[in-house]
OpenMM code with the backbone's topology and positions (N, CA, C; nanometers):
from openmm import Vec3, app, unit

residues = "MET GLY ARG ARG ARG TYR GLU PHE VAL SER PRO ALA VAL THR ILE ARG ARG ALA ASP PRO PRO ASP ALA ASP CYS ILE TYR GLN VAL MET ARG GLN SER ARG ARG ASP ALA PHE SER GLY LEU LEU PRO GLN THR ALA LEU ASP TRP GLY ALA GLU VAL PRO HIS ALA PHE ARG GLU PHE VAL ARG ASP THR VAL ALA HIS GLU GLU SER ALA MET TRP VAL ALA VAL GLY ASP GLY THR VAL VAL GLY VAL ALA GLU LEU ASP TRP GLN GLU GLY ALA THR ALA ASP PHE VAL GLU GLU CYS ALA ALA GLU LEU ARG SER ILE HIS VAL ARG PRO PRO ARG ARG SER GLU GLY ILE GLY SER ARG LEU LEU ASP GLU ALA LEU GLY ALA LEU PRO SER ASP VAL THR GLY LEU SER LEU CYS VAL LEU ALA GLU ASN GLU ARG ALA ARG ALA PHE TYR GLU ARG ARG GLY PHE GLU ARG THR GLY ASN SER SER GLU LEU GLU ARG PRO PRO ARG ARG THR LEU GLU LYS LEU SER PRO ARG SER SER ILE THR ASP ARG PRO GLU ARG GLY ALA ARG".split()
positions = [
    Vec3(3.9211, 10.1660, 5.7411),
    Vec3(3.7942, 10.2353, 5.7400),
    Vec3(3.7472, 10.2441, 5.5960),
    Vec3(3.6303, 10.1922, 5.5658),
    Vec3(3.5799, 10.1908, 5.4300),
    Vec3(3.5223, 10.3237, 5.3863),
    Vec3(3.4973, 10.3351, 5.2596),
    Vec3(3.4369, 10.4540, 5.2013),
    Vec3(3.2957, 10.4694, 5.2561),
    Vec3(3.2614, 10.5876, 5.3005),
    Vec3(3.1287, 10.6112, 5.3581),
    Vec3(3.0278, 10.6431, 5.2496),
    Vec3(2.9041, 10.6080, 5.2771),
    Vec3(2.7926, 10.6492, 5.1920),
    Vec3(2.7166, 10.7556, 5.2675),
    Vec3(2.6723, 10.8557, 5.1973),
    Vec3(2.6019, 10.9678, 5.2590),
    Vec3(2.4583, 10.9677, 5.2075),
    Vec3(2.3793, 10.8763, 5.2613),
    Vec3(2.2453, 10.8568, 5.2122),
    Vec3(2.1529, 10.9744, 5.2400),
    Vec3(2.1861, 11.0548, 5.3398),
    Vec3(2.0977, 11.1630, 5.3778),
    Vec3(2.1343, 11.2959, 5.3127),
    Vec3(2.2405, 11.2998, 5.2352),
    Vec3(2.2824, 11.4235, 5.1720),
    Vec3(2.2168, 11.4358, 5.0362),
    Vec3(2.1578, 11.5507, 5.0130),
    Vec3(2.0991, 11.5770, 4.8833),
    Vec3(2.2086, 11.5707, 4.7776),
    Vec3(2.1803, 11.5085, 4.6646),
    Vec3(2.2804, 11.5045, 4.5588),
    Vec3(2.3162, 11.6445, 4.5098),
    Vec3(2.2329, 11.7419, 4.5432),
    Vec3(2.2596, 11.8792, 4.5005),
    Vec3(2.3671, 11.9454, 4.5868),
    Vec3(2.4128, 11.8805, 4.6960),
    Vec3(2.5193, 11.9366, 4.7789),
    Vec3(2.6531, 11.8963, 4.7183),
    Vec3(2.7352, 11.9964, 4.6888),
    Vec3(2.8672, 11.9706, 4.6338),
    Vec3(2.9723, 12.0263, 4.7293),
    Vec3(3.0878, 11.9629, 4.7293),
    Vec3(3.2007, 12.0079, 4.8108),
    Vec3(3.3064, 12.0606, 4.7140),
    Vec3(3.3567, 12.1794, 4.7431),
    Vec3(3.4607, 12.2384, 4.6601),
    Vec3(3.5498, 12.3270, 4.7450),
    Vec3(3.6651, 12.3635, 4.6903),
    Vec3(3.7526, 12.4589, 4.7574),
    Vec3(3.6804, 12.5927, 4.7664),
    Vec3(3.7004, 12.6609, 4.8770),
    Vec3(3.6412, 12.7936, 4.8944),
    Vec3(3.7148, 12.8948, 4.8078),
    Vec3(3.6446, 12.9985, 4.7721),
    Vec3(3.6992, 13.1112, 4.6980),
    Vec3(3.6740, 13.2386, 4.7773),
    Vec3(3.7534, 13.3442, 4.7571),
    Vec3(3.7308, 13.4687, 4.8306),
    Vec3(3.5866, 13.5202, 4.8262),
    Vec3(3.5149, 13.5103, 4.7134),
    Vec3(3.3763, 13.5589, 4.7143),
    Vec3(3.2819, 13.4808, 4.8085),
    Vec3(3.3266, 13.3649, 4.8586),
    Vec3(3.2460, 13.2866, 4.9530),
    Vec3(3.2508, 13.3432, 5.0947),
    Vec3(3.3364, 13.4407, 5.1206),
    Vec3(3.3620, 13.4864, 5.2575),
    Vec3(3.2357, 13.5236, 5.3341),
    Vec3(3.1457, 13.5982, 5.2733),
    Vec3(3.0255, 13.6403, 5.3462),
    Vec3(2.9394, 13.5211, 5.3858),
    Vec3(2.9238, 13.4252, 5.2965),
    Vec3(2.8452, 13.3050, 5.3281),
    Vec3(2.9156, 13.2199, 5.4335),
    Vec3(3.0482, 13.2075, 5.4235),
    Vec3(3.1247, 13.1318, 5.5232),
    Vec3(3.1044, 13.1938, 5.6606),
    Vec3(3.1127, 13.3254, 5.6671),
    Vec3(3.0942, 13.3966, 5.7941),
    Vec3(2.9575, 13.3637, 5.8546),
    Vec3(2.8532, 13.3670, 5.7728),
    Vec3(2.7182, 13.3405, 5.8239),
    Vec3(2.7038, 13.1954, 5.8707),
    Vec3(2.7629, 13.1011, 5.7979),
    Vec3(2.7595, 12.9607, 5.8410),
    Vec3(2.8296, 12.9466, 5.9760),
    Vec3(2.9494, 13.0045, 5.9874),
    Vec3(3.0250, 12.9942, 6.1123),
    Vec3(2.9506, 13.0643, 6.2266),
    Vec3(2.8917, 13.1779, 6.1983),
    Vec3(2.8165, 13.2532, 6.3002),
    Vec3(2.7009, 13.1694, 6.3545),
    Vec3(2.6212, 13.1115, 6.2651),
    Vec3(2.5068, 13.0298, 6.3069),
    Vec3(2.5513, 12.9030, 6.3781),
    Vec3(2.6519, 12.8363, 6.3221),
    Vec3(2.6987, 12.7105, 6.3783),
    Vec3(2.7585, 12.7312, 6.5171),
    Vec3(2.8412, 12.8342, 6.5332),
    Vec3(2.9026, 12.8633, 6.6634),
    Vec3(2.7962, 12.8932, 6.7679),
    Vec3(2.7000, 12.9749, 6.7307),
    Vec3(2.5945, 13.0112, 6.8258),
    Vec3(2.5198, 12.8858, 6.8723),
    Vec3(2.4899, 12.7971, 6.7791),
    Vec3(2.4167, 12.6753, 6.8136),
    Vec3(2.5042, 12.5768, 6.8912),
    Vec3(2.6254, 12.5534, 6.8452),
    Vec3(2.7128, 12.4513, 6.9052),
    Vec3(2.7650, 12.4912, 7.0429),
    Vec3(2.7926, 12.6184, 7.0624),
    Vec3(2.8579, 12.6620, 7.1860),
    Vec3(2.7630, 12.7277, 7.2852),
    Vec3(2.6350, 12.7350, 7.2538),
    Vec3(2.5390, 12.7920, 7.3478),
    Vec3(2.5396, 12.7093, 7.4766),
    Vec3(2.5604, 12.7763, 7.5882),
    Vec3(2.5689, 12.7077, 7.7159),
    Vec3(2.7093, 12.6618, 7.7509),
    Vec3(2.8004, 12.6606, 7.6527),
    Vec3(2.9388, 12.6207, 7.6773),
    Vec3(3.0306, 12.7420, 7.6884),
    Vec3(2.9998, 12.8459, 7.6151),
    Vec3(3.0792, 12.9692, 7.6170),
    Vec3(2.9869, 13.0855, 7.6521),
    Vec3(3.0425, 13.1926, 7.7073),
    Vec3(2.9584, 13.3086, 7.7382),
    Vec3(2.8984, 13.3691, 7.6115),
    Vec3(2.7830, 13.4278, 7.6247),
    Vec3(2.7132, 13.4872, 7.5108),
    Vec3(2.8007, 13.5883, 7.4373),
    Vec3(2.8833, 13.6616, 7.5100),
    Vec3(2.9699, 13.7615, 7.4453),
    Vec3(3.0659, 13.6969, 7.3459),
    Vec3(3.1057, 13.5719, 7.3703),
    Vec3(3.1944, 13.5019, 7.2774),
    Vec3(3.1203, 13.4544, 7.1531),
    Vec3(2.9880, 13.4488, 7.1620),
    Vec3(2.9072, 13.3978, 7.0514),
    Vec3(2.8432, 13.5082, 6.9686),
    Vec3(2.8540, 13.6302, 7.0147),
    Vec3(2.7874, 13.7423, 6.9482),
    Vec3(2.8696, 13.7964, 6.8333),
    Vec3(2.8731, 13.7235, 6.7255),
    Vec3(2.9324, 13.7747, 6.6029),
    Vec3(2.8267, 13.8633, 6.5401),
    Vec3(2.8610, 13.9827, 6.5024),
    Vec3(2.7647, 14.0731, 6.4413),
    Vec3(2.7143, 14.0211, 6.3084),
    Vec3(2.6005, 14.0741, 6.2650),
    Vec3(2.5412, 14.0315, 6.1382),
    Vec3(2.6241, 14.0776, 6.0182),
    Vec3(2.6934, 14.1908, 6.0331),
    Vec3(2.7767, 14.2427, 5.9246),
    Vec3(2.9096, 14.1678, 5.9207),
    Vec3(2.9538, 14.1341, 5.8024),
    Vec3(3.0793, 14.0618, 5.7856),
    Vec3(3.1954, 14.1613, 5.7960),
    Vec3(3.2839, 14.1422, 5.8938),
    Vec3(3.3976, 14.2338, 5.9063),
    Vec3(3.4944, 14.2208, 5.7886),
    Vec3(3.5538, 14.3315, 5.7517),
    Vec3(3.6532, 14.3317, 5.6439),
    Vec3(3.7678, 14.2352, 5.6763),
    Vec3(3.8077, 14.2307, 5.8040),
    Vec3(3.9179, 14.1415, 5.8448),
    Vec3(3.8825, 13.9953, 5.8184),
    Vec3(3.7561, 13.9572, 5.8304),
    Vec3(3.7171, 13.8193, 5.8022),
    Vec3(3.7326, 13.7902, 5.6532),
    Vec3(3.6925, 13.8847, 5.5698),
    Vec3(3.7093, 13.8656, 5.4251),
    Vec3(3.8573, 13.8488, 5.3902),
    Vec3(3.9440, 13.9273, 5.4544),
    Vec3(4.0882, 13.9143, 5.4316),
    Vec3(4.1396, 13.7787, 5.4787),
    Vec3(4.0894, 13.7328, 5.5931),
    Vec3(4.1278, 13.6024, 5.6452),
    Vec3(4.0936, 13.4920, 5.5447),
    Vec3(3.9727, 13.4933, 5.4901),
    Vec3(3.9328, 13.3921, 5.3918),
    Vec3(4.0208, 13.4041, 5.2678),
    Vec3(4.0410, 13.5254, 5.2196),
    Vec3(4.1250, 13.5455, 5.1010),
    Vec3(4.2656, 13.4889, 5.1239),
    Vec3(4.3249, 13.5198, 5.2397),
    Vec3(4.4597, 13.4713, 5.2700),
    Vec3(4.4644, 13.3200, 5.2864),
    Vec3(4.3627, 13.2637, 5.3514),
    Vec3(4.3591, 13.1187, 5.3737),
    Vec3(4.3489, 13.0430, 5.2420),
    Vec3(4.2606, 13.0858, 5.1537),
    Vec3(4.2434, 13.0125, 5.0279),
    Vec3(4.3594, 13.0360, 4.9317),
    Vec3(4.4342, 13.1455, 4.9502),
    Vec3(4.5466, 13.1743, 4.8616),
    Vec3(4.6743, 13.1019, 4.9027),
    Vec3(4.6838, 13.0644, 5.0294),
    Vec3(4.8078, 13.0034, 5.0782),
    Vec3(4.8113, 12.8559, 5.0399),
    Vec3(4.9269, 12.8082, 4.9973),
    Vec3(4.9363, 12.6688, 4.9517),
    Vec3(4.9443, 12.5678, 5.0657),
    Vec3(4.9575, 12.6140, 5.1912),
    Vec3(4.9622, 12.5218, 5.3043),
    Vec3(4.8460, 12.5429, 5.4003),
    Vec3(4.7368, 12.5913, 5.3473),
    Vec3(4.6119, 12.6003, 5.4231),
    Vec3(4.4988, 12.5974, 5.3220),
    Vec3(4.3813, 12.5628, 5.3682),
    Vec3(4.2696, 12.5541, 5.2750),
    Vec3(4.1367, 12.5593, 5.3483),
    Vec3(4.0363, 12.5973, 5.2729),
    Vec3(3.8981, 12.5911, 5.3189),
    Vec3(3.8185, 12.5196, 5.2108),
    Vec3(3.7262, 12.4380, 5.2563),
    Vec3(3.6332, 12.3722, 5.1665),
    Vec3(3.4940, 12.4176, 5.2057),
    Vec3(3.4074, 12.4301, 5.1080),
    Vec3(3.2684, 12.4645, 5.1352),
    Vec3(3.1771, 12.3572, 5.0789),
    Vec3(3.0667, 12.3382, 5.1489),
    Vec3(2.9583, 12.2539, 5.0985),
    Vec3(2.8524, 12.3506, 5.0477),
    Vec3(2.8117, 12.3320, 4.9236),
    Vec3(2.7160, 12.4223, 4.8613),
    Vec3(2.5896, 12.3437, 4.8277),
    Vec3(2.4770, 12.3937, 4.8756),
    Vec3(2.3475, 12.3334, 4.8471),
    Vec3(2.2445, 12.4413, 4.8248),
    Vec3(2.1587, 12.4205, 4.7313),
    Vec3(2.0542, 12.5178, 4.6997),
    Vec3(2.1132, 12.6556, 4.6706),
    Vec3(2.2300, 12.6577, 4.6080),
    Vec3(2.2903, 12.7829, 4.5654),
    Vec3(2.3609, 12.8626, 4.6734),
    Vec3(2.3756, 12.8062, 4.7940),
    Vec3(2.4436, 12.8793, 4.9006),
    Vec3(2.5334, 12.7869, 4.9811),
    Vec3(2.6275, 12.8459, 5.0520),
    Vec3(2.7186, 12.7686, 5.1364),
    Vec3(2.6416, 12.7184, 5.2587),
    Vec3(2.6473, 12.5871, 5.2809),
    Vec3(2.5784, 12.5270, 5.3954),
    Vec3(2.6763, 12.4647, 5.4944),
    Vec3(2.8051, 12.4593, 5.4579),
    Vec3(2.9066, 12.4048, 5.5477),
    Vec3(3.0441, 12.4513, 5.5059),
    Vec3(3.1382, 12.4459, 5.6023),
    Vec3(3.2745, 12.4892, 5.5746),
    Vec3(3.3714, 12.4098, 5.6623),
    Vec3(3.4881, 12.3788, 5.6082),
    Vec3(3.5965, 12.3158, 5.6845),
    Vec3(3.7234, 12.3955, 5.6599),
    Vec3(3.8017, 12.4111, 5.7658),
    Vec3(3.9278, 12.4852, 5.7560),
    Vec3(4.0410, 12.3970, 5.8062),
    Vec3(4.1481, 12.3905, 5.7286),
    Vec3(4.2614, 12.3054, 5.7584),
    Vec3(4.3895, 12.3844, 5.7340),
    Vec3(4.4897, 12.3630, 5.8186),
    Vec3(4.6160, 12.4353, 5.8048),
    Vec3(4.7316, 12.3403, 5.8321),
    Vec3(4.8350, 12.3469, 5.7503),
    Vec3(4.9548, 12.2664, 5.7738),
    Vec3(5.0808, 12.3509, 5.7541),
    Vec3(5.0678, 12.4831, 5.7691),
    Vec3(5.1834, 12.5724, 5.7590),
    Vec3(5.2737, 12.5545, 5.8803),
    Vec3(5.4003, 12.5348, 5.8565),
    Vec3(5.4939, 12.5238, 5.9672),
    Vec3(5.4929, 12.6544, 6.0459),
    Vec3(5.4758, 12.6441, 6.1762),
    Vec3(5.4730, 12.7614, 6.2625),
    Vec3(5.3376, 12.8281, 6.2735),
    Vec3(5.2416, 12.7911, 6.1901),
    Vec3(5.1088, 12.8540, 6.1954),
    Vec3(5.0063, 12.7662, 6.2655),
    Vec3(5.0375, 12.6395, 6.2825),
    Vec3(4.9433, 12.5516, 6.3512),
    Vec3(4.9590, 12.5696, 6.5022),
    Vec3(4.8605, 12.5215, 6.5754),
    Vec3(4.8637, 12.5325, 6.7211),
    Vec3(4.9780, 12.4492, 6.7791),
    Vec3(5.0144, 12.4800, 6.9028),
    Vec3(5.1264, 12.4118, 6.9688),
    Vec3(5.1067, 12.2611, 6.9812),
    Vec3(4.9829, 12.2145, 6.9856),
    Vec3(4.9577, 12.0724, 7.0061),
    Vec3(4.9760, 11.9888, 6.8795),
    Vec3(4.9985, 12.0521, 6.7654),
    Vec3(5.0122, 11.9816, 6.6385),
    Vec3(5.1574, 11.9393, 6.6190),
    Vec3(5.1775, 11.8099, 6.5938),
    Vec3(5.3124, 11.7563, 6.5759),
    Vec3(5.3717, 11.8028, 6.4427),
    Vec3(5.5028, 11.7861, 6.4322),
    Vec3(5.5719, 11.8180, 6.3077),
    Vec3(5.5168, 11.7295, 6.1960),
    Vec3(5.5064, 11.7822, 6.0770),
    Vec3(5.4542, 11.7123, 5.9580),
    Vec3(5.3066, 11.6781, 5.9711),
    Vec3(5.2349, 11.7480, 6.0568),
    Vec3(5.0925, 11.7224, 6.0741),
    Vec3(5.0129, 11.8477, 6.0391),
    Vec3(4.8855, 11.8279, 6.0161),
    Vec3(4.7937, 11.9382, 5.9872),
    Vec3(4.7019, 11.9593, 6.1069),
    Vec3(4.6469, 12.0778, 6.1129),
    Vec3(4.5477, 12.1108, 6.2152),
    Vec3(4.4136, 12.1307, 6.1466),
    Vec3(4.3147, 12.0536, 6.1880),
    Vec3(4.1782, 12.0768, 6.1432),
    Vec3(4.1231, 12.1836, 6.2365),
    Vec3(4.1116, 12.3039, 6.1856),
    Vec3(4.0715, 12.4163, 6.2709),
    Vec3(3.9226, 12.4168, 6.2990),
    Vec3(3.8440, 12.3794, 6.2008),
    Vec3(3.6994, 12.3788, 6.2267),
    Vec3(3.6240, 12.3117, 6.1135),
    Vec3(3.5089, 12.2609, 6.1503),
    Vec3(3.4058, 12.2204, 6.0552),
    Vec3(3.2771, 12.2824, 6.1081),
    Vec3(3.2102, 12.3572, 6.0231),
    Vec3(3.0827, 12.4186, 6.0612),
    Vec3(2.9785, 12.3840, 5.9559),
    Vec3(2.8596, 12.3509, 6.0019),
    Vec3(2.7462, 12.3228, 5.9136),
    Vec3(2.6278, 12.4030, 5.9664),
    Vec3(2.5520, 12.4631, 5.8746),
    Vec3(2.4316, 12.5360, 5.9179),
    Vec3(2.3462, 12.4417, 6.0022),
    Vec3(2.3009, 12.4856, 6.1198),
    Vec3(2.2258, 12.3971, 6.2097),
    Vec3(2.1109, 12.3201, 6.1442),
    Vec3(2.0289, 12.3802, 6.0576),
    Vec3(1.9210, 12.3002, 5.9981),
    Vec3(1.9691, 12.1889, 5.9051),
    Vec3(2.0965, 12.1937, 5.8642),
    Vec3(2.1504, 12.0948, 5.7705),
    Vec3(2.2382, 11.9908, 5.8391),
    Vec3(2.2440, 11.9947, 5.9727),
    Vec3(2.3242, 11.8946, 6.0443),
    Vec3(2.2600, 11.7573, 6.0303),
    Vec3(2.3388, 11.6552, 6.0513),
    Vec3(2.2953, 11.5150, 6.0449),
    Vec3(2.2570, 11.4727, 5.9044),
    Vec3(2.3101, 11.5415, 5.8053),
    Vec3(2.2879, 11.5030, 5.6656),
    Vec3(2.4144, 11.4456, 5.6029),
    Vec3(2.5236, 11.4370, 5.6793),
    Vec3(2.6482, 11.3863, 5.6251),
    Vec3(2.7386, 11.4933, 5.5668),
    Vec3(2.6987, 11.6194, 5.5753),
    Vec3(2.7772, 11.7280, 5.5168),
    Vec3(2.9117, 11.7416, 5.5875),
    Vec3(2.9128, 11.7396, 5.7204),
    Vec3(3.0384, 11.7489, 5.7951),
    Vec3(3.1325, 11.6343, 5.7617),
    Vec3(3.0784, 11.5144, 5.7467),
    Vec3(3.1607, 11.3979, 5.7102),
    Vec3(3.2215, 11.4149, 5.5724),
    Vec3(3.1439, 11.4642, 5.4798),
    Vec3(3.1959, 11.4850, 5.3450),
    Vec3(3.3048, 11.5917, 5.3435),
    Vec3(3.2849, 11.6986, 5.4217),
    Vec3(3.3875, 11.8022, 5.4312),
    Vec3(3.5168, 11.7445, 5.4893),
    Vec3(3.5039, 11.6635, 5.5940),
    Vec3(3.6213, 11.6011, 5.6555),
    Vec3(3.6926, 11.5103, 5.5561),
    Vec3(3.6186, 11.4269, 5.4850),
    Vec3(3.6791, 11.3382, 5.3854),
    Vec3(3.7511, 11.4174, 5.2768),
    Vec3(3.6899, 11.5253, 5.2312),
    Vec3(3.7518, 11.6068, 5.1266),
    Vec3(3.8821, 11.6693, 5.1777),
    Vec3(3.8788, 11.7193, 5.3002),
    Vec3(3.9987, 11.7797, 5.3593),
    Vec3(4.1107, 11.6762, 5.3708),
    Vec3(4.0795, 11.5576, 5.4197),
    Vec3(4.1810, 11.4524, 5.4315),
    Vec3(4.2348, 11.4119, 5.2953),
    Vec3(4.1467, 11.4018, 5.1995),
    Vec3(4.1885, 11.3594, 5.0663),
    Vec3(4.2772, 11.4590, 4.9950),
    Vec3(4.2692, 11.5837, 5.0334),
    Vec3(4.3455, 11.6876, 4.9647),
    Vec3(4.4790, 11.7198, 5.0315),
    Vec3(4.5065, 11.6592, 5.1473),
    Vec3(4.6329, 11.6879, 5.2144),
    Vec3(4.7503, 11.6391, 5.1304),
    Vec3(4.8567, 11.7163, 5.1264),
    Vec3(4.9751, 11.6703, 5.0529),
    Vec3(5.0348, 11.5462, 5.1186),
    Vec3(5.1072, 11.4672, 5.0421),
    Vec3(5.1597, 11.3394, 5.0918),
    Vec3(5.2608, 11.3558, 5.2043),
    Vec3(5.3259, 11.4721, 5.2151),
    Vec3(5.4233, 11.4902, 5.3227),
    Vec3(5.3588, 11.5255, 5.4564),
    Vec3(5.2283, 11.5460, 5.4579),
    Vec3(5.1562, 11.5675, 5.5839),
    Vec3(5.1134, 11.4300, 5.6334),
    Vec3(5.1681, 11.3890, 5.7472),
    Vec3(5.1478, 11.2518, 5.7932),
    Vec3(5.0582, 11.2398, 5.9155),
    Vec3(5.0103, 11.3512, 5.9686),
    Vec3(4.9242, 11.3457, 6.0851),
    Vec3(4.8212, 11.4560, 6.0812),
    Vec3(4.7250, 11.4456, 6.1697),
    Vec3(4.6175, 11.5439, 6.1789),
    Vec3(4.5754, 11.5533, 6.3239),
    Vec3(4.5560, 11.6745, 6.3714),
    Vec3(4.5078, 11.6959, 6.5079),
    Vec3(4.4035, 11.8059, 6.5072),
    Vec3(4.3210, 11.8041, 6.6088),
    Vec3(4.2213, 11.9082, 6.6284),
    Vec3(4.1918, 11.9171, 6.7764),
    Vec3(4.1269, 12.0235, 6.8152),
    Vec3(4.0852, 12.0398, 6.9544),
    Vec3(3.9365, 12.0670, 6.9594),
    Vec3(3.8727, 12.0138, 7.0615),
    Vec3(3.7327, 12.0451, 7.0895),
    Vec3(3.7223, 12.0824, 7.2368),
    Vec3(3.6225, 12.1622, 7.2693),
    Vec3(3.5961, 12.1899, 7.4101),
    Vec3(3.5617, 12.0587, 7.4786),
    Vec3(3.6176, 12.0359, 7.5957),
    Vec3(3.5924, 11.9112, 7.6682),
    Vec3(3.4429, 11.8886, 7.6888),
    Vec3(3.3677, 11.9966, 7.7075),
    Vec3(3.2233, 11.9845, 7.7325),
    Vec3(3.1410, 11.9686, 7.6049),
    Vec3(3.2034, 11.9802, 7.4887),
    Vec3(3.1296, 11.9744, 7.3623),
    Vec3(3.1123, 11.8292, 7.3188),
    Vec3(3.0169, 11.7626, 7.3804),
    Vec3(2.9933, 11.6204, 7.3549),
    Vec3(2.9553, 11.5925, 7.2098),
    Vec3(2.8790, 11.6807, 7.1480),
    Vec3(2.8361, 11.6604, 7.0091),
    Vec3(2.9582, 11.6556, 6.9171),
    Vec3(3.0521, 11.7501, 6.9349),
    Vec3(3.1720, 11.7524, 6.8493),
    Vec3(3.2591, 11.6303, 6.8741),
    Vec3(3.2802, 11.5957, 7.0017),
    Vec3(3.3623, 11.4769, 7.0314),
    Vec3(3.3009, 11.3524, 6.9678),
    Vec3(3.1699, 11.3371, 6.9817),
    Vec3(3.1025, 11.2196, 6.9246),
    Vec3(3.1162, 11.2170, 6.7721),
    Vec3(3.1031, 11.3331, 6.7079),
    Vec3(3.1182, 11.3415, 6.5623),
    Vec3(3.2545, 11.2876, 6.5198),
    Vec3(3.3597, 11.3362, 6.5830),
    Vec3(3.4943, 11.2943, 6.5439),
    Vec3(3.5229, 11.1495, 6.5837),
    Vec3(3.4746, 11.1060, 6.6977),
    Vec3(3.4957, 10.9669, 6.7392),
    Vec3(3.4296, 10.8707, 6.6418),
    Vec3(3.3108, 10.9041, 6.5912),
    Vec3(3.2439, 10.8186, 6.4922),
    Vec3(3.3235, 10.8115, 6.3618),
    Vec3(3.4107, 10.9068, 6.3407),
    Vec3(3.4909, 10.9114, 6.2190),
    Vec3(3.6348, 10.8674, 6.2412),
    Vec3(3.6589, 10.7943, 6.3485),
    Vec3(3.7900, 10.7338, 6.3695),
    Vec3(3.8889, 10.8152, 6.4497),
    Vec3(3.8452, 10.9201, 6.5168),
    Vec3(3.9348, 10.9987, 6.6013),
    Vec3(3.9232, 10.9512, 6.7450),
    Vec3(4.0291, 10.9753, 6.8217),
    Vec3(4.0267, 10.9435, 6.9633),
    Vec3(4.0930, 11.0561, 7.0417),
    Vec3(4.0598, 11.0629, 7.1672),
    Vec3(4.1198, 11.1631, 7.2554),
    Vec3(4.2650, 11.1249, 7.2789),
    Vec3(4.3539, 11.2195, 7.2544),
    Vec3(4.4967, 11.1937, 7.2743),
    Vec3(4.5548, 11.2874, 7.3796),
    Vec3(4.4682, 11.3500, 7.4569),
    Vec3(4.5144, 11.4328, 7.5679),
    Vec3(4.4471, 11.5668, 7.5750),
    Vec3(4.4632, 11.6301, 7.6897),
    Vec3(4.4203, 11.7684, 7.7041),
    Vec3(4.5305, 11.8539, 7.6461),
    Vec3(4.4950, 11.9459, 7.5593),
    Vec3(4.5999, 12.0235, 7.4961),
    Vec3(4.6251, 12.1562, 7.5649),
    Vec3(4.5210, 12.2183, 7.6137),
    Vec3(4.5408, 12.3497, 7.6739),
    Vec3(4.4095, 12.3973, 7.7331),
    Vec3(4.4137, 12.5162, 7.7846),
    Vec3(4.2925, 12.5821, 7.8300),
    Vec3(4.2746, 12.7068, 7.7467),
    Vec3(4.1486, 12.7458, 7.7282),
    Vec3(4.1235, 12.8731, 7.6626),
    Vec3(4.1880, 12.9826, 7.7456),
    Vec3(4.2489, 13.0767, 7.6793),
    Vec3(4.3217, 13.1800, 7.7511),
    Vec3(4.2319, 13.2859, 7.8119),
    Vec3(4.1159, 13.3072, 7.7530),
    Vec3(4.0288, 13.4106, 7.8079),
    Vec3(3.9189, 13.3468, 7.8912),
    Vec3(3.8704, 13.4178, 7.9925),
    Vec3(3.7657, 13.3617, 8.0792),
    Vec3(3.6384, 13.3358, 7.9999),
    Vec3(3.5564, 13.2419, 8.0427),
    Vec3(3.5867, 13.1475, 8.1495),
    Vec3(3.6806, 13.0396, 8.0981),
    Vec3(3.7667, 12.9919, 8.1838),
    Vec3(3.8625, 12.8875, 8.1468),
    Vec3(3.7859, 12.7623, 8.1042),
    Vec3(3.8266, 12.7047, 7.9949),
    Vec3(3.7682, 12.5807, 7.9457),
    Vec3(3.8817, 12.4921, 7.8972),
    Vec3(3.8707, 12.3633, 7.9217),
    Vec3(3.9716, 12.2684, 7.8765),
    Vec3(3.9428, 12.2285, 7.7325),
    Vec3(4.0478, 12.2269, 7.6514),
    Vec3(4.0394, 12.1794, 7.5146),
    Vec3(4.0995, 12.0405, 7.5088),
    Vec3(4.0272, 11.9477, 7.4485),
    Vec3(4.0786, 11.8117, 7.4323),
    Vec3(4.1350, 11.7951, 7.2924),
    Vec3(4.2527, 11.7351, 7.2867),
    Vec3(4.3155, 11.7059, 7.1589),
    Vec3(4.2610, 11.5735, 7.1068),
    Vec3(4.2244, 11.5702, 6.9798),
    Vec3(4.1797, 11.4485, 6.9138),
    Vec3(4.2664, 11.4245, 6.7916),
    Vec3(4.2952, 11.2987, 6.7655),
    Vec3(4.3718, 11.2589, 6.6473),
    Vec3(4.3114, 11.1294, 6.5939),
    Vec3(4.3321, 11.1016, 6.4644),
    Vec3(4.2809, 10.9754, 6.4093),
    Vec3(4.3431, 10.8546, 6.4786),
    Vec3(4.2616, 10.7490, 6.5000),
    Vec3(4.3121, 10.6252, 6.5595),
    Vec3(4.4128, 10.5578, 6.4676),
    Vec3(4.3918, 10.5671, 6.3374),
    Vec3(4.4849, 10.5070, 6.2419),
    Vec3(4.5565, 10.6191, 6.1666),
    Vec3(4.6639, 10.5851, 6.1035),
    Vec3(4.7418, 10.6830, 6.0284),
    Vec3(4.6572, 10.7440, 5.9170),
    Vec3(4.6694, 10.8737, 5.8989),
    Vec3(4.5930, 10.9355, 5.7905),
    Vec3(4.6476, 10.8953, 5.6544),
    Vec3(4.7712, 10.8508, 5.6508),
    Vec3(4.8271, 10.8085, 5.5205),
    Vec3(4.7669, 10.6760, 5.4753),
    Vec3(4.7051, 10.6010, 5.5683),
    Vec3(4.6424, 10.4722, 5.5337),
    Vec3(4.4924, 10.4852, 5.5036),
    Vec3(4.4351, 10.6034, 5.5209),
    Vec3(4.2910, 10.6187, 5.5052),
    Vec3(4.2547, 10.6203, 5.3571),
    Vec3(4.1414, 10.5603, 5.3224),
    Vec3(4.1010, 10.5564, 5.1816),
    Vec3(4.0750, 10.6940, 5.1231),
    Vec3(4.0458, 10.7938, 5.2074),
    Vec3(4.0201, 10.9287, 5.1572),
    Vec3(4.1456, 10.9888, 5.0944),
    Vec3(4.2649, 10.9472, 5.1439),
    Vec3(4.3910, 11.0006, 5.0928),
    Vec3(4.4134, 10.9513, 4.9516),
    Vec3(4.4395, 11.0421, 4.8636),
    Vec3(4.4709, 11.0075, 4.7263),
    Vec3(4.3515, 10.9657, 4.6431),
    Vec3(4.2306, 10.9779, 4.7007),
    Vec3(4.1106, 10.9359, 4.6268),
    Vec3(4.0690, 11.0400, 4.5238),
    Vec3(4.1318, 11.1572, 4.5283),
    Vec3(4.0922, 11.2629, 4.4366),
    Vec3(4.1967, 11.2843, 4.3322),
] * unit.nanometer
topology = app.Topology()
chain = topology.addChain("A")
for resn in residues:
    res = topology.addResidue(resn, chain)
    for name in ("N", "CA", "C"):
        topology.addAtom(name, app.Element.getBySymbol(name[0]), res)
């Protein structure tokens, strides 16, 4: 897979590691993105994140960015966070569907008005490029009904590798496991930084 060009991304968009002070902006990006992406797929109660940023969310961001086996990246444009990616490779902290020596891509969120600009792709490339060399695989889950997310990952070299589980709370929804078609250790994004 060759290096991608992001012709639609403003040169003013930069990708960097998240910092604890980014928590409020990350929360708002995730809130907007979840509401847009999951509308009609999940009940409204699951999408109703309040406008106020909970203290626990700020702690979550602080802990994630401080841990050496997890990370968040943010896309910053026009002075604010417009996208976020979360990745974890802590032994015992990843979901059950993640193999040994693999990482879990927990989420990529982009503010809805900024979608289709290549921001999500850049976040994914940055996350892959920053994985330590001993992490040899990557897995993620998407809702089976979330065609937009599946298509995004499939265009970037992922394929369905099975149903991983069902959401535990009602309504039951099937989660599909996706993994890269080729080894992540062979991807040009690895070691490019």
